N, C-alpha and C positions, 0 to 999 in steps of 0.2 A: 735493373729488379726491384719491383715498390713491395713494403711490409706494409700489407693492411693494419690497421690497430687492433687490438684485440679490444673484445669488448668483454666486459666481463659478464661470467657465468653468474645464472640467477640463481639463488638457491632453492634447495628441495626440502623442504620440510616435511613430505612425505615421502614414503615408500610401500610402493605396492606390494611389497611381499610380508611388510612389519607393518601395514595400515590396522590401527586401532580407531571404528568408525569413532568410539564414546570421544576419543584427540583431538578431533575434526574439526575444523572452522565451523565450516557448512553444518556441520551436527550440532554444532553447541549455536551459533546460528537463528537453529532451526526449531531447539527449544526452546529458546529463550523468545522468538516470533510465538511461537505455541501459547507457551503462558503469558503471555503480554495479550493476547486472542482472549483466552480463557479468562483474565482478569477485564481487559477492557467486556470482556459479552458480559461477567456477571455486573460487572458499575453499571452498564445502559438497563438492563431489565429495570433496574430501579426505576430510570426515562420510560419505560415499557417501550423498547427498543428489542429486538434481537441480533446479531451478530450482520446479518447480513442488510438489516434494515440501517442501520444509522450510517453507515458512509454516502451510501444515494442522498441524504436528506442533505447529510456536514454539506458532499458536494455542490444541490442546488442551491444549499444555503449561500456559498461563494461564492453563487452565478455561473456554475461550469453546467458543461450539459443537459441541453431545454428538452430532447425527447430520453423516450425510452432505449432505444437503439443506441444516442450518443451515450448514457448510462451504460448499457451493456456492451460498449466497445471501449469504454476509460476503465472497465472496472474487470473487462474480463470476463462478464457473464456471456453467460448463453441469453441471444436476447427475449427467447421462449419464458426462461426462468427470470431477465429484468420486468417483463411486461406482468407471470404472476405477484411478482415484490410488490412491481409498483399497484399491482391491484387492491392488495393487502395495507397498501399505505395509505389511498384514496379510502378505502375501508374505514379504516382509524381514525378518520380525518385528519391527517399531517399533509397529505399529498391533495392537488386538484388538475385536471386535465381541462387544457382548453384546446380551441386551433389553433394553428399558429396563423397571422396574419396578412405570413407573404407568403405559406403553399397550404392550403386547405388540409391538403391528404395526410399532415401533419400533426401532433397532439400533441403537444407544450406543457412539460413539466412542471407548477410552479408549488409552491410551500403556502400553507395555510399558515393562518396567525397559529392557530395550534403547534403545526412545522415548524415554524419561526422559532414557537418558542423551548421546543425538545429540541433543536438543531441547535439552538445556544449553550445547551449544553453538552454538546458532543467534546468542545476543547476544551474548557474543563474539566468532563471523565481523561481524555485522551493526558492533556498537562499533568496531572495527577496520577495518573499511572505508569508516566515516564518518569516522574519524579521520584516515587515507589519502587522504581528495578532499578533508578542509579542513583537509591539512598548508600551511602558511605562514600562514593566519590566526590574529589572535590573537583571545582571550576576548571584546574589543568588536564586532570584525568576526562573530564566530560568534552573539551575542547577535542584532545588526543585520539580517546575512544571518535569522536563525529567525524575525524579526519582518516585515521583508519576506515574506517567505515567506507567513507567516498573515496580513496583509495578502490578500496578492492571492489567497490560498485564501479570504478572509472575501470579498471584492469578488466573486469567483465565486459564492460560495454566494449571494450578494443577486442576482446574475443570475439564475440558476438557479429561485429561489424564484418570481420574476413567470413563469417560461414553466412553470413545473410549474402551476400556477394559471391557463393561459390567457391570464399577459395577458403585456406588454411593459415593456423597463424604460427 
């Protein structure tokens, strides 16, 4: 008779019978993200950008996403909404459309010189906001926080993979 090794039990940090939403890691993470988004939006407004506009500009600056459809897919925004957003960026003189050299039906997006200048400010604002939210942390705490968040992301990916295959974990 073989005895299977006993797997360590997973700790249960929450109990549905005594669940306090304000103590939830998910709630707290969401509140941090919402607060950071508001702060980023306020600081991007100085550069004439809305919350929706800065991310596509930055993606284009980084060399990603040549079409509105690509941007919509990669940012999880409806294609119609992305087209309207691109229309506003074109109207502001930050983005231009041109025919693709390989597919005449496709319109490729490029930053204008004004778009390049504005997009260059995006990582500066993001770095400043992140640093402001990490005020009081030391370098070790920052690295631990990054490691813990990455581990949570990995755990979430592990949960999503079996669900995508139609199974449960």
